[in-house]
N, C-alpha and C positions, 0 to 999 in steps of 0.2 A: 666531500664524502657522498657516496651513492646512497640513495634513499631506499630503505627496506620496503619491499612489497609484501612478502610473506615471512612470518617468523613463528616457529613452533617450539614450545618449551616443554620438555618432559611429558610428551603426550602418550597416554596409555589407553588402549581400547581393544578388547578381544585379544587378538594375537600380538598387538603392538605393545612394546615395552620401552617406555621412557624415550620416545623419539624426539630429537631436537634437530632443527634444520632451519635454514634461512635462504631467501632469494631476494635480490635487489629488484626494484621495479624494472619491468621489461625483460628480465632474465628468463631463460628457459631452463628449468631444472628437470632432470631425468631420474626417475626412481627405477633402478635396475636390480633385478633379482629373479630367482627361480619361481616356479609355481608354488603357491602356498606360503610365500615368504612374508606376505602382509601388504603387498603393493596396493591392491584394490581396497583393502580395509583402510589404508592410510587416506586414499582419496575420498572414500565414503565418510570418514570421520571429519576431514577438513570441510567437506561440503555440508555436513550436518545430517546426512542420512543415518549415520550412527552417532550416538551420543558418546562423548569421551568419558572415561572413568576418572582420569586425572590429567593435569597439564593444561596448557593454554595455547590458543591459536590467535595470532594477531595478523590482520590484513590492513596494510597501509596505516599501521599504527593503532588501529582500533581492535579491541579485544572482542572477537566474534565467537568465543568458545560456547556461549550459551544462547546464541541467537538461533532462531529457526532457519531452515535452509533458504526460504524465500527472502530473508532479510540479509543474506551474506554477500550479495552481489557477486556470486560465483557462477560461471557457466561450466557445464560438464558434458564432454563428449564420451559416450559409453562405447564399449567394444563393439556392440552391434549397431551403433549409431542412433538407434531408437527414432528413426524418422516415422512420421505418421503415414501409413500406406494410403489412407483415404483422403489425404490432403495433397494438393499440388506442391511443387517446389516453392512457388511463391508463398503459398499458404503456410507451408512448414516454417519458412524463415520469418514470416509475419507473426506466427503464433505467440512467441514470448513477448512481443511488443503489445499484442492485444491483451494478454494476461495482465501486463503492467499498465494497461490503458494509456499507452503513449500516444503522442500526437504525430501527425505527418508520417503515418506508418507506410503508406505506399511509396513515398519519396525515399524513406530510409531503406526499404527493401530493395528498391531499384538500384540504389547506390551500391549495395552489397552484391547484387547480381552482377553489376558491371565489374566490381572489384575482383570478384572471383571468376569472371568470364563464364557465367552460366545463364546469361540472359536468354539464350536460345532454347533453354529447357524449362523456363519458368512455369509453363502451363502443363508440364508433364507430371505424372505420378511416380513415386519412388520405384515401383516395379518396372517402369519403362525406361529407366536411365542406368548408365553403367556404374561399376563400383567406384571408379575415380570420381565420377560426377556426384555420387552419393556422399563421398568424403567432403567435397567442396560445399555441398548443401549443408552438411552437418556443421562445418566450420563457420559458414555464414550465419546459421541459426544461433550458434554459440556466441558469436561476436557482435551480433546486431544490437544487443542491449548494452554494449560498452562495459563489460564486466571488469572488476578489479583483478580477478584471477580466473584463468582458464585451466580446467583439469581435463586430461585426456588419458583414457584407459585403453592402451593398445589399439588405437583406432585403425591401424593399417594392417592388422593381422590377417584379414580376409583377402588381401590383394596378392596377386602373383608378384614375383621378384621385381620385374621391370616397372610395373605400375606402382609398386610400393616405393621404389627409389624415386620415381618421378614425383609422386604425391608428397613424399617427405621434403623434397626440394621446394615444392610449391608451398607446403605448410610453413616452412621456415621463412620463406619470402613474405608470406602474408602476415604471419605472427609478428615478425620483426617490423613490418610496415606499420602495424598498429601499436607496437611497444607494450604489449600486454604480458604481464607476469604469467608464466605458464608452468604447470607441473605435469609431466608426461611420463606415463608408465610403460615399460617394455621389459622383455626378458632377453632382448637381442643386444649384445654389447656393441656391435658395429652401429646399430641404429642409435644407441645412446651416445656414442662418440660423435656421430654426424649431427645430431639434433641439439645436444645439451650444452649450455654454458657451464652448468654444474652437474655432476653425476653423484647421486646418493645410492650407495650399494646397500641393499637391505637383505637380511638373512635371519630367518626365525624371529621376525618381528622386531629386529634391532638394526639400526644403521651400523653397518660394518665399518665403513669409512666414507669420507666425502672426498671425491677426486675432482678438484677443480681442473678444468682444461688449462693446460699450460700455455701461456702466451709469451712470446719473445718480444721485447720492446727495446729498440735501439734508437738513440737520438741521431737525427740526420745532421750531417756536417754541411752538405750542400745539395742542391737540387737543380737539375737541368731538364727543361722540357724537350722531349724528343719529337712528339706530335701532339695533336689536340688532346688525346686521351692517355698519353704515356709519358713518363718521366724517368730520368736516370738519377738514382739516389746514391749519394756517397755517405757512408756511415763512418768514415775515418779508419779505413782498413780494407774495405772492399766495397764494391758498388753493386746495386741491384736495379733491374728494370721493373717498374711498378706502375699500376694504374694511377692516373693523375688524381690528386686530392680533390675532395668535393668542394672545399672552400680555401681561399687564400689565407696564409698566416705568415708571421715573421719566423716561426720555427715549427718544426715537425718532428715526430718520431715515426718509425715504421713499426708495424705490429704484424706478426704472423704466428700461427699456431705451431706448437711442437709437432703435431701430427701432420703438418703440411710440408714436411721435409723428407726428401728421398735421400737415402744414403747408399754408397757403393764403395767397394775397394778400388774400382777402376775408373780412371778418367774417361768420360765419354769419347768415343772415336771421332766425333765431330763436335764443333763448338755448340754448347747447349746453354740456353738462357738461364741466368742466375745459378750457375754451377761454380762452386769455389772449393778449395782444399780446406781440410779441417783436421785437427788432432783431438783424439779422445782424451778427456780429462778424467771422467768417471762414468759409471753407469749403475743402475739398480733395477731390480725386477719389481713389476707391479702386474699381478695376474699373469697373463700370457704376453706381456709387452716389456720392452726395455726403454727406460728413460735415460737418455745419454746426454751428458754434459760435454760440450765441445768448445775448443778454442778455434775460432774462425778468424785468423789473422788479427789476433789481439782482442776480439770481441767474444764474450761468452754467449753461446747459443745452446738451447736445449731441444733435443729431438725425441719424439715419442714414436717408436716403431714396433711392429709385431716381432715377437721373439724369434720366429723362424727366419726373418730377414737378418737379424743380428747374428744368428748362428752361422750365416754364410760369410760374415766379415772376418778377415784375417788382419792382425796388426792393429795399430792405433792411429795410423794415418789413413784418411779416406777422403772421399769427395761427397759433398752434399749439394742437392738441388732444391731450391726453395720455389714453390709453385707461384707463378706470376699472379694468378687470379686470387690467391689467398693472402697477398700482401696488401696491407692497408696503410695509407698515410694519414695520420691524424695530427691535429693541432697539439703542440706540446704544452702541457700544463706545468704549473709551478712545482707540483709535487712529483714530477717524473724523476 
């Protein structure tokens, strides 16, 4: 059973009304909602900036509801990043370590400079670096104290589209490499889907629903190595080409997200990697998306696609393509 990182029970404060939610250790949760819904208020209450009126907050099993902010072991990246303009990049990252009177500060900061590829700007001031570089500095400063929870309040909103997309990918790579439980606020549903393991939709201070990202898991029947980095996976009905597993095991399952499936009425004119025929079993509406349950040669697969794509589909027989890069081979557990 996964270990809980963050648990909130019936939390109320200002606009918030009986908020309950949970994240496992290392998961990225996204709070999605319009302006004024209570997203920032939720982060401020979890961090201790605002006092809760009722309810409880648990972090790694410890009740932190009444602890002052400095004792909660939480890092917070604000919307404006809040870098100190009079301090260099190195000094900005070192600042929280100095406040906590940590040892080996220079060595720790250098490690994070390398990790986020910003060694070349360590002596520059925030006004002299780009928006993307500022994001990395803010992330480094937030992670340098090894927090139990990272809070992020729309940190990419000031970036243009291309830079925002690039930084999001970098953010996911960095956060996943540190396995830090993270709660991320946005009003952009596409950003939420790309970043979040769990999505919490908030409206007028209440969690409207919790939308877990749907994962498809299928037990592997056989596996054949094609090259050093690629394998052919048989799941007892159809085969997929996938990246090779990270470690050897006696048995595996494949995992891919429902949103990582492309659907079409027409068979591709030329052979396409990981394209198979499918029959529609059922579908349902969630916001402006369609959750489609498919029979793929005897295996049940769930696809999550924008409604406008589904509107172009005719009939119940179609073709699906599963993205190669989004297929993961994992060691099969007893509870699979």
